[in-house]
C-alpha positions as CSV (number, residue, x, y, z in Angstrom):
1,M,2.3,-5.9,5.2
2,S,2.5,-3.7,7.9
3,S,3.2,-3.6,11.3
4,R,1.8,-1.3,12.8
5,K,-1.1,-2.2,15.0
6,V,-5.0,-1.3,14.9
7,N,-6.0,-0.1,17.8
8,S,-9.1,-1.1,18.6
9,N,-9.6,0.9,21.5
10,P,-12.3,4.1,21.0
11,R,-10.6,7.4,20.9
12,P,-11.9,11.1,22.5
13,I,-13.7,11.5,19.4
14,D,-15.3,8.9,19.0
15,P,-19.0,9.1,19.9
16,D,-19.0,5.3,21.6
17,F,-16.1,6.5,23.9
18,W,-18.0,8.9,26.1
19,T,-20.7,7.8,28.3
20,V,-23.0,10.9,29.8
21,V,-24.5,9.5,33.1
22,N,-27.4,12.0,34.4
23,E,-27.6,11.2,38.0
24,L,-29.5,14.6,39.0
25,P,-33.2,14.9,40.6
26,D,-36.1,15.4,38.4
27,P,-36.9,18.0,39.1
28,L,-33.8,19.5,39.7
29,P,-34.5,21.4,43.2
30,V,-33.3,25.3,43.2
31,T,-32.8,27.3,46.1
32,I,-34.2,30.5,47.4
33,A,-31.2,32.1,47.7
34,E,-30.5,30.5,43.7
35,I,-33.5,32.0,42.5
36,E,-32.4,35.5,43.9
37,A,-28.9,34.7,42.6
38,L,-30.6,34.7,38.8
39,E,-32.5,38.2,39.4
40,R,-30.0,40.0,41.1
41,Y,-28.0,39.1,38.2
42,F,-29.8,38.2,35.2
43,G,-33.4,40.0,36.2
44,E,-32.9,42.9,33.7
45,V,-31.8,40.4,30.8
46,L,-34.6,38.1,31.3
47,D,-37.0,40.7,31.5
48,D,-36.2,41.9,28.6
49,V,-36.4,38.0,27.1
50,F,-39.2,37.1,27.8
51,N,-41.1,40.9,27.6
52,L,-41.8,41.0,31.5
53,S,-40.5,45.1,31.4
54,H,-43.2,46.2,29.5
55,A,-46.2,44.9,31.0
56,K,-45.8,46.7,33.9
């Protein structure tokens, strides 16, 4: 007989260990500054992804 205790506490690798809580409002508010930052840094990439650069 083994003297090791069986650990009944879940470990981080067990799905039951994690709890996901979504406290974000729906719809998620986005500021004008956030939209401008996305357009500035990702505008060209997003145009290519959505084919908007060829529509002009």
